[in-house]
DRENKOL-10388 format. One record per atom (N, C-alpha, C): residue in one letter; chain; atom name; x, y, z. Coordinates in nm, 2 decimals, padded with zeros to 4 digits. Last residue first. Example, Ala and Ser with C-alpha at 12.3 -4.5 7.8 and 13.67 -1.06 7.14 Angstrom:
# residues 2
SITE   fise   fimi   mido       c1       c2       c3
SITE      S      A      N    01.28   -00.22    00.71
SITE      S      A     CA    01.37   -00.11    00.71
SITE      S      A      C    01.29    00.00    00.79
SITE      A      A      N    01.32   -00.57    00.78
SITE      A      A     CA    01.23   -00.45    00.78
SITE      A      A      C    01.32   -00.33    00.78
This chain:
# residues 57
SITE   fise   fimi   mido       c1       c2       c3
SITE      K      A      N   -05.24    25.87   -06.87
SITE      K      A     CA   -05.39    25.88   -06.86
SITE      K      A      C   -05.43    26.02   -06.79
SITE      N      A      N   -04.96    25.88   -06.95
SITE      N      A     CA   -05.07    25.94   -07.04
SITE      N      A      C   -05.23    25.98   -07.03
SITE      I      A      N   -04.90    25.73   -06.72
SITE      I      A     CA   -04.82    25.87   -06.75
SITE      I      A      C   -04.96    25.95   -06.81
SITE      V      A      N   -04.94    25.48   -06.79
SITE      V      A     CA   -05.00    25.53   -06.69
SITE      V      A      C   -04.97    25.71   -06.65
SITE      A      A      N   -04.83    25.43   -07.04
SITE      A      A     CA   -04.98    25.44   -07.04
SITE      A      A      C   -05.04    25.49   -06.89
SITE      K      A      N   -04.56    25.47   -06.93
SITE      K      A     CA   -04.60    25.55   -07.02
SITE      K      A      C   -04.76    25.57   -07.05
SITE      I      A      N   -04.56    25.25   -06.79
SITE      I      A     CA   -04.52    25.38   -06.71
SITE      I      A      C   -04.58    25.49   -06.83
SITE      T      A      N   -04.56    25.06   -06.96
SITE      T      A     CA   -04.67    25.06   -06.86
SITE      T      A      C   -04.68    25.19   -06.83
SITE      T      A      N   -04.35    25.08   -07.15
SITE      T      A     CA   -04.47    25.10   -07.21
SITE      T      A      C   -04.59    25.10   -07.10
SITE      N      A      N   -04.15    25.01   -06.96
SITE      N      A     CA   -04.18    25.16   -07.02
SITE      N      A      C   -04.28    25.20   -07.07
SITE      L      A      N   -04.19    24.75   -06.90
SITE      L      A     CA   -04.22    24.87   -06.78
SITE      L      A      C   -04.22    24.98   -06.86
SITE      I      A      N   -04.17    24.60   -07.14
SITE      I      A     CA   -04.30    24.61   -07.09
SITE      I      A      C   -04.32    24.69   -06.98
SITE      I      A      N   -03.89    24.69   -07.19
SITE      I      A     CA   -03.95    24.75   -07.29
SITE      I      A      C   -04.13    24.77   -07.22
SITE      I      A      N   -03.78    24.54   -06.98
SITE      I      A     CA   -03.78    24.69   -06.99
SITE      I      A      C   -03.86    24.75   -07.06
SITE      V      A      N   -03.87    24.27   -07.05
SITE      V      A     CA   -03.90    24.33   -06.93
SITE      V      A      C   -03.89    24.48   -06.92
SITE      A      A      N   -03.69    24.31   -07.29
SITE      A      A     CA   -03.87    24.29   -07.32
SITE      A      A      C   -03.89    24.32   -07.18
SITE      I      A      N   -03.41    24.29   -07.19
SITE      I      A     CA   -03.52    24.39   -07.27
SITE      I      A      C   -03.67    24.40   -07.29
SITE      S      A      N   -03.38    24.04   -07.07
SITE      S      A     CA   -03.40    24.17   -06.98
SITE      S      A      C   -03.44    24.28   -07.09
SITE      I      A      N   -03.44    23.87   -07.27
SITE      I      A     CA   -03.58    23.91   -07.15
SITE      I      A      C   -03.53    24.00   -07.08
SITE      I      A      N   -03.20    23.94   -07.44
SITE      I      A     CA   -03.38    23.97   -07.47
SITE      I      A      C   -03.46    23.95   -07.42
SITE      S      A      N   -03.01    23.84   -07.24
SITE      S      A     CA   -03.03    23.98   -07.29
SITE      S      A      C   -03.17    24.00   -07.32
SITE      R      A      N   -03.12    23.56   -07.19
SITE      R      A     CA   -03.09    23.63   -07.07
SITE      R      A      C   -03.12    23.81   -07.12
SITE      L      A      N   -03.01    23.50   -07.47
SITE      L      A     CA   -03.18    23.47   -07.44
SITE      L      A      C   -03.18    23.55   -07.34
SITE      I      A      N   -02.75    23.56   -07.49
SITE      I      A     CA   -02.84    23.62   -07.60
SITE      I      A      C   -02.98    23.59   -07.48
SITE      S      A      N   -02.66    23.37   -07.29
SITE      S      A     CA   -02.62    23.51   -07.25
SITE      S      A      C   -02.75    23.60   -07.38
SITE      T      A      N   -02.76    23.13   -07.44
SITE      T      A     CA   -02.80    23.17   -07.30
SITE      T      A      C   -02.79    23.31   -07.27
SITE      I      A      N   -02.60    23.10   -07.64
SITE      I      A     CA   -02.69    23.13   -07.67
SITE      I      A      C   -02.77    23.19   -07.54
SITE      F      A      N   -02.30    23.11   -07.48
SITE      F      A     CA   -02.35    23.23   -07.60
SITE      F      A      C   -02.49    23.26   -07.59
SITE      F      A      N   -02.20    22.97   -07.29
SITE      F      A     CA   -02.30    22.99   -07.30
SITE      F      A      C   -02.35    23.09   -07.38
SITE      N      A      N   -01.90    23.13   -07.10
SITE      N      A     CA   -01.94    23.04   -07.22
SITE      N      A      C   -02.08    23.06   -07.21
SITE      K      A      N   -01.91    23.37   -06.89
SITE      K      A     CA   -01.81    23.35   -06.99
SITE      K      A      C   -01.84    23.21   -07.10
SITE      S      A      N   -02.08    23.50   -06.73
SITE      S      A     CA   -02.11    23.32   -06.75
SITE      S      A      C   -01.99    23.25   -06.85
SITE      I      A      N   -02.02    23.72   -06.71
SITE      I      A     CA   -02.02    23.64   -06.61
SITE      I      A      C   -02.05    23.49   -06.65
SITE      V      A      N   -01.94    23.80   -06.98
SITE      V      A     CA   -01.83    23.82   -06.90
SITE      V      A      C   -01.86    23.70   -06.77
SITE      L      A      N   -02.23    23.75   -07.13
SITE      L      A     CA   -02.10    23.70   -07.15
SITE      L      A      C   -01.98    23.69   -07.07
SITE      N      A      N   -02.36    23.94   -06.94
SITE      N      A     CA   -02.40    23.79   -06.91
SITE      N      A      C   -02.28    23.72   -06.98
SITE      I      A      N   -02.24    24.22   -07.01
SITE      I      A     CA   -02.25    24.16   -06.88
SITE      I      A      C   -02.26    23.97   -06.90
SITE      F      A      N   -02.28    24.17   -07.32
SITE      F      A     CA   -02.15    24.20   -07.25
SITE      F      A      C   -02.12    24.16   -07.13
SITE      L      A      N   -02.58    24.19   -07.28
SITE      L      A     CA   -02.53    24.09   -07.33
SITE      L      A      C   -02.37    24.06   -07.34
SITE      F      A      N   -02.62    24.44   -07.16
SITE      F      A     CA   -02.65    24.34   -07.10
SITE      F      A      C   -02.59    24.20   -07.21
SITE      I      A      N   -02.54    24.60   -07.37
SITE      I      A     CA   -02.47    24.60   -07.24
SITE      I      A      C   -02.49    24.49   -07.21
SITE      F      A      N   -02.67    24.52   -07.63
SITE      F      A     CA   -02.55    24.46   -07.61
SITE      F      A      C   -02.47    24.52   -07.46
SITE      F      A      N   -02.92    24.59   -07.50
SITE      F      A     CA   -02.90    24.47   -07.56
SITE      F      A      C   -02.77    24.44   -07.55
SITE      L      A      N   -02.84    24.91   -07.50
SITE      L      A     CA   -02.89    24.81   -07.39
SITE      L      A      C   -02.87    24.67   -07.40
SITE      V      A      N   -02.87    24.94   -07.77
SITE      V      A     CA   -02.72    24.97   -07.63
SITE      V      A      C   -02.75    24.93   -07.54
SITE      A      A      N   -03.09    24.87   -07.87
SITE      A      A     CA   -03.01    24.84   -07.92
SITE      A      A      C   -02.88    24.81   -07.83
SITE      Y      A      N   -03.25    25.08   -07.67
SITE      Y      A     CA   -03.28    24.94   -07.67
SITE      Y      A      C   -03.18    24.86   -07.74
SITE      F      A      N   -03.14    25.33   -07.79
SITE      F      A     CA   -03.14    25.30   -07.65
SITE      F      A      C   -03.16    25.14   -07.63
SITE      K      A      N   -03.25    25.30   -08.06
SITE      K      A     CA   -03.11    25.30   -08.04
SITE      K      A      C   -03.09    25.26   -07.85
SITE      L      A      N   -03.54    25.31   -07.97
SITE      L      A     CA   -03.50    25.19   -08.06
SITE      L      A      C   -03.34    25.20   -08.06
SITE      E      A      N   -03.57    25.56   -07.89
SITE      E      A     CA   -03.57    25.42   -07.81
SITE      E      A      C   -03.53    25.33   -07.91
SITE      F      A      N   -03.47    25.72   -08.12
SITE      F      A     CA   -03.42    25.71   -08.01
SITE      F      A      C   -03.42    25.59   -07.91
SITE      N      A      N   -03.73    25.66   -08.31
SITE      N      A     CA   -03.55    25.60   -08.30
SITE      N      A      C   -03.50    25.63   -08.21
SITE      S      A      N   -03.97    25.50   -08.08
SITE      S      A     CA   -03.93    25.67   -08.15
SITE      S      A      C   -03.80    25.60   -08.23
SITE      F      A      N   -04.22    25.29   -08.14
SITE      F      A     CA   -04.12    25.31   -08.08
SITE      F      A      C   -04.04    25.43   -08.17
SITE      K      A      N   -04.54    25.13   -08.10
SITE      K      A     CA   -04.45    25.21   -08.20
SITE      K      A      C   -04.34    25.29   -08.12
SITE      M      A      N   -04.78    24.89   -08.09
SITE      M      A     CA   -04.64    24.98   -08.00
SITE      M      A      C   -04.57    25.03   -08.15
């Protein structure tokens, strides 16, 4: 998978937004918040690549 520069910045911003939201919700469990953020970004990346594959067919 190859990401453009814009996509990498987009995913980085989303990661920090999800991290911030998870930290506010849980107020502790920093590691859990990071894992939730990583899983959220992974799901978005999978959906994005799936949509791209469908569009390009």
